[in-house]
N, C-alpha and C positions, 0 to 999 in steps of 0.2 A: 461272353457271360461276364457279370459284375463280381468283383472280388469281394469275399467277406472280410470286412475290418472291424466289425465288433459283432456283439450278440444281441444289440438293441433291437434289430429288425429282424431276427432270426429267432423266433421263440421255439420252433421245432428243433432247430440245431441245438439250442442250449438244453432242451429236455433230452435229446439223445446223448449229449456230453455229460450230462448229470447221470444218466442211467451207466453210461460207460466208466466215468471215474469212481461212481459208487461201488460197482463191483470189482474193478482193478485196484483201487486203493483200500477199499473197505473202510476201516476206522479212521484212516489217515486222508480220506478224501477230503477235498476242499471245493466248496460250491460257489464261490463268489465269481463274478464275471472274469476277472483277470486270470485266475487260475484255470477257469473252464476255457478261456480263449487261448490261453498257452498251451493247454493240451490239444486243442484243434490245430494249431500251427505245428506242434510236434507230429501229430497223426498225419497232416498234409505233407510236411517235409519228407517224412519216411514213406510216403504214398501208401498210408494205412487207413485212409478215410473209411475204407469198407468196414473197419472194426465197429464203426458207429451202427451200421446197417445189421451187422451180425448181432450185435447187442440188442437191437430192437427186435430182431427175429427170436432170439433166445427169451427176451423179456415177454414178447407176445405169447410164445409157447408156454411159458410158465403160467402166465395168467389164464391162458385156456384151460390148462390142466387143473387149476385151482376151481375153476368154474363148472368144469365138465367131468373132472376125476372123481 
């Protein structure tokens, strides 16, 4: 498997990171590629990449509730 070295060719990863840092850091969140990629490296180093998918599930659930609730 190829190693992710930047977000240029990973738009979905970038989107997941934006959702994740938005909720985690709220008003202090930074959305530029450098900060997003640093967060990715931190999650990877700490074996916590699953947090991105948890965030996606949470966000999808919240969106579903808005449309069906």
